[in-house]
N, C-alpha and C positions, 0 to 999 in steps of 0.2 A: 661223789662229785657229779651232780646232775648235768652241769654245763659241759663237762668233759665227755660224758656219754653222748650227748647231742652232737658234739663236734666230731666224734668218731663215726657216728651214724651218717652225718653229712659227708664226711670224707670218703667213707665206703661207697655211698651213693654216687658221689662225683667220680670215684674210681671206676665204678660200673659204667657210668655214662661215657667216660673216656675210653674204657675198654670196648664199648660198643662201636665207637667211631673207628677203631683200628681193626675191626674184624674183617676177615676176608670173606668173599661171597660164598665159598663152600661152607664155612662155619655158619654164616647167616642162613643158608638153605637148611643146614642140619638143625639149627635152632627153630626154624619155622616148622620143619617136619615134626620135631619133638613137641612143639606147641599144638600142632594139629592132632597128634596122637593123644595128647592130654585132653583136648577138647572132645575127642571121640570117646575117651574113657569116661568123661563126665556126662556124656550123652546130652550135651548142650543143645544140639540141633533138635533132638526129640522134645526137650523141655520147652524150647521156643515154639515149636509146632503145637505143643499142648497148650501153651498160653495164647496162641493165636486162634484157638477155637473156643470162644467164650461159652457157647451153648454146651459143649461137652464138659468144659470146666465146671459150669454151673450144675449140670446133672450129676457129675461125679461127687461134687461137694455136697449136694442135696442128699444123695444116697448115703454118703458117709455120715452125715448129720442124723439122718433117719435111723441108721443102724446104731449109732451111739446112744440116741435117745431110747431106742428099744432095749438095748443092753442095760442101760441105767435103770429103766423101769423093771425089767426082769430081775436084775440084781437086787434092787430095793425090795421087791416083792418077796423074793426068797429069804433075804435077810430078816425082814419083818415077820415072815412066817415062822422062821426059826426062833426069833425072840418071843413070839406069841406062844409057841409050843413050850418054850422054857418057862414063860410066865404061868402058863396053865399048870405045869408040873410043880412050880413053887406054890401055887395056890392050893394044890392038893396036899402039900405038906402041913398045912394048917399052922403056919407060924403065927404067933400071937398078934403082933401089930402089923407086920409086913404082909401076912397072908390076906387080911381083910382089904388092904389097899390094893394088892395085886389082883384079888378076886374082882374088886370093883372096876379096876382098869381093864381086865379081861372082858367083863360084861359090856363096858363102853365100846371096846374094840369090836366085839361080836355084834353089837347093835349096829355099828356103822358098816360092818362087812355085810350084814344081812339086808341092808337097805339097797 
């Protein structure tokens, strides 16, 4: 019953609001202190200070992007190198049909690498 769940959620929310109106000041102070501790644990002030320095934010994001690109290029080079070595070994096996295709592919790749 979707309507029933919504009514329960509204009644609980209204109970919380009513409960907040009847809190004493000591309880209110305690809740404010708990909220302050939670914000400190979240390091919200540091995050806001970080966002308020756009140049630092830009430089850090540029550096991260640069390192991601470098990592992708190195990873792709290593992967293609391994595939090339594997293709060369398959070409040496002299398989009837696949061997010729692989040998041609290795020649094309070597021609592009040597340029």
